[in-house]
C-alpha positions in Angstrom: 6.3 -27.7 -9.3 6.4 -24.5 -10.9 7.8 -21.6 -8.1 4.8 -21.1 -6.3 5.8 -17.7 -4.6 7.3 -16.4 -7.3 5.2 -13.9 -8.7 4.3 -12.8 -4.6 6.0 -9.2 -4.6 8.5 -8.6 -1.0 6.9 -4.5 -1.3 3.5 -5.8 0.0 5.2 -9.0 3.0 4.7 -6.4 5.4 1.2 -6.0 6.6 0.9 -2.3 7.2 1.9 -2.3 3.8 -0.3 -4.3 2.7 -3.1 -2.6 4.9 -1.9 0.0 2.8 -2.4 -0.5 -0.6 -5.4 -2.3 0.7 -6.9 1.4 1.6 -5.9 2.9 -1.5 -6.9 -0.4 -3.7 -10.9 0.6 -2.5 -10.2 4.3 -2.1 -9.3 7.1 -4.1 -6.4 8.8 -1.9 -6.8 8.9 2.0 -4.8 10.8 4.0 -2.0 10.2 7.0 -4.8 10.2 9.7 -7.6 8.2 8.4 -4.8 5.6 7.4 -3.1 5.6 11.0 -6.2 5.4 12.6 -7.4 2.8 10.1 -4.4 0.0 10.3 -3.5 1.2 14.0 -0.3 2.0 13.5 2.4 5.3 14.2 3.1 7.7 13.1 6.6 6.8 12.2 5.4 3.6 11.1 3.1 4.7 8.7 5.5 7.3 7.3 8.6 4.5 7.2 6.0 2.3 5.1 4.8 4.8 2.9 7.8 5.6 1.8 9.0 2.0 1.2 6.1 2.5 -1.3 7.0 5.0 -2.5 9.9 4.8 -3.7 8.6 1.8 -6.0 6.4 4.1 -7.6 3.3 2.0 -6.0 1.9 5.3 -4.3 2.4 9.0 -4.8 2.3 10.9 -1.6 0.9 14.7 -1.8 1.1 17.8 0.4 -0.9 20.4 0.8 -2.4 22.9 3.3 -5.8 23.2 4.2 -6.5 25.5 5.8 -3.3 27.0 7.9 -3.1 22.8 9.0 -0.9 20.2 6.3 -2.3 17.2 5.1 -0.4 14.8 3.6 -2.6 12.1 1.0 -1.4 9.1 -0.6 -2.6 8.1 -3.8 -1.8 4.5 -5.8 -0.4 4.8 -8.4 -1.3 2.6 -11.8 2.0 0.6 -11.5 1.0 -0.1 -8.0 -2.6 -1.2 -8.2 -1.8 -3.2 -11.2 1.7 -4.5 -9.0 -1.0 -5.0 -6.0 -3.1 -6.7 -8.0 -0.8 -9.0 -9.4 0.2 -10.1 -5.8 -3.2 -10.6 -4.6 -3.8 -13.2 -7.8 -0.4 -14.9 -6.6 -1.5 -15.3 -3.0 -5.2 -16.5 -4.6 -3.4 -19.0 -6.8 -0.9 -20.4 -4.3 -3.9 -20.6 -2.2 -5.6 -22.9 -4.4 -2.6 -25.1 -4.9 -2.9 -26.0 -1.4 
């Protein structure tokens, strides 16, 4: 049997990264506070996982000020959306094989 896990992307192995990408696939963007609340994670956890996804060029991080408050937003890149969809497709194939 062919290697049935070959298309599973290691970048999405962690549940927090999986959650970040899931949110960004159905929303144009999400800010730090939204992601933190939706995923139930700490500031440090979210920051480290978003940096990991950014280093893979799967998300883009935009920082700006709204009024006098800093705001960090996350957007899935075209490459990130494609990689995540391939990951989901691979998981679905894996499930259908068992």
